[in-house]
N, C-alpha and C positions, 0 to 999 in steps of 0.2 A: 899502591902508595897512598892514594887518597884515603882508602879505608883504614889503613894503619895510622894515618895522622888523626883521623877522627876518633879511632879507638884510644889512641894515646891521649888525645885531648880530653876524652871522657874520664880516663883514669887519673890524669893529672888535675882535672877540674878546669880545663880551658886556660890555665895559666901558662904563659910562655909559649904557646902554640899559636901559629897563624891560623885564623879562622877562614874557612872557605865560604864561598857564596851560598853554599847549601844550608848553612846554619846561621840564619840572621840573628842579630843581637836585638833584644828588645830594651830600648832605653826609655826610662820614665820621662814623661814630658815635664819640662820645667817652666813652660809658658804660663803666664798669668792670664786668666780669662779676661776678655775685653770688657764685658759688661756683667756686673754682679746683679743677681736677681734681687729686686727690692722686696723687703719684707712687707707683708700686708697683715693688718690686724683686724679681726672681726669686732663687731660692735659689742658682742658679749664679753670678749677679752678686755676691751677698753673699759667696759663697765666694771668688770671684776677688779682690774688694776685701780680704777678710780675709787672704788669702795675700800679696797685694802689700804690705799694711801690715806684716805680720810680716817680710817680706823687708826693707823699709825700716827697720824697727826694728833688725834685725840689723846692717845697714850703718851705722846711726847718721847723724849729721849733720843731724838735724831736717828731713828731707825728707817726713815723713809729712804735715805741715800743708799743704805745697805740693801734694802728691798729692791730698789730700782736697778742697782748694779747687778743684783742676782738675776733679775729678769732680762738684763741686757738692754735696758732702755735709758734714755736721757730724761732727766727730770723735766726739762723744757717740753719734751714730747708729752709727758703726762699732764703738764699744765695746760697744753693746747687741748688735749682730750677733755680735761676737766672743764675748761671754758666752753667747749662745744657741747658737752653733756648738759651743763647748767643752762646754756642758752636754748637748747632743744626742749628742756623741761619747761622753761618759762614761755616758749613759743607754742608748745603743743596744745595748750588750752585755746589759743587764738586761732590755731590753724584751721579747725573745722568751720568756725564761723567765717573766717576770711575766705576759705574755699567756697562756701555757700554764697557769700557776697559776690565773689568773682564770677561764679557760675551764673548768678542772676544777671550781672552786668553784661556778660558775654551773650546770653540769650536775648537780652534787650537790644544790644547792639546789632545782633544778627537780624532781628525783626526790623529794626530801622534801616538796615542795609537792603533788605528785600524790598521795603516800601520805596526807598530811594531809587533802586534799580528799576522798579516798575514805572515810577515817574519819569526816569531818564528815557526809557523806551518810548513812552508816550510822547515826550518832548521831541525825540528824534523823528518819530513818525510825523508829527505835526510840522516839523521843519521841512521834511521831505515833501509833504503835500504842498506847503507854501512855496517851495522852490518850483514845483511843477506848475502850480497856478500862475506864478510869476512868469514863467517861460511862455505859457499859453496866452497870457495877457499882452506880452510884448510882441508876440508873433501871431496876430489874428489870422484866421483862415481866409479872410476876405482878400488879402493882398494877392 
C-alpha cells in the first residue's frame, strides 16, 4: 500500500497525495540573517573612487551622483574618504620627521629612567644602612 501511494505520488507529482515520513519536504528558508556582513574597502579602491570623482568633478555635468550610485556607495562616504586621503597626503611629509623626533625623545626618556632607577637603588641602600646604624646606636652592646 505504501509503495503504491509513493508511485502514485510520483506519477501525479505529489499533488493531492498525503506525503509519508519517508519523503521529507525541503522548504526554502525565509529567515532573514541576523547580522549582515559589513563591506570593507581597500585603500586602492578608495583611491580609485577618489580619483574618478575628482575627474567627474572637473568635467562637470553632475555625473558624480550617477557614478556613486553605480558603485553602490553614498556620496557622504566618498567625501569621508576624500577628507582622509587629503589629510594623509598633508601629514605624510611630517610623519617621518615626527617619528624620528618621537624616537629620540623616547630614547632620551629611557636613559633618564635608567639613571633615576640607579639613584633610587642607591638611596634605598643608604636608607637601609642608616636604619641599621640607628638601631645599633640606640641599643649599645654595653647594656
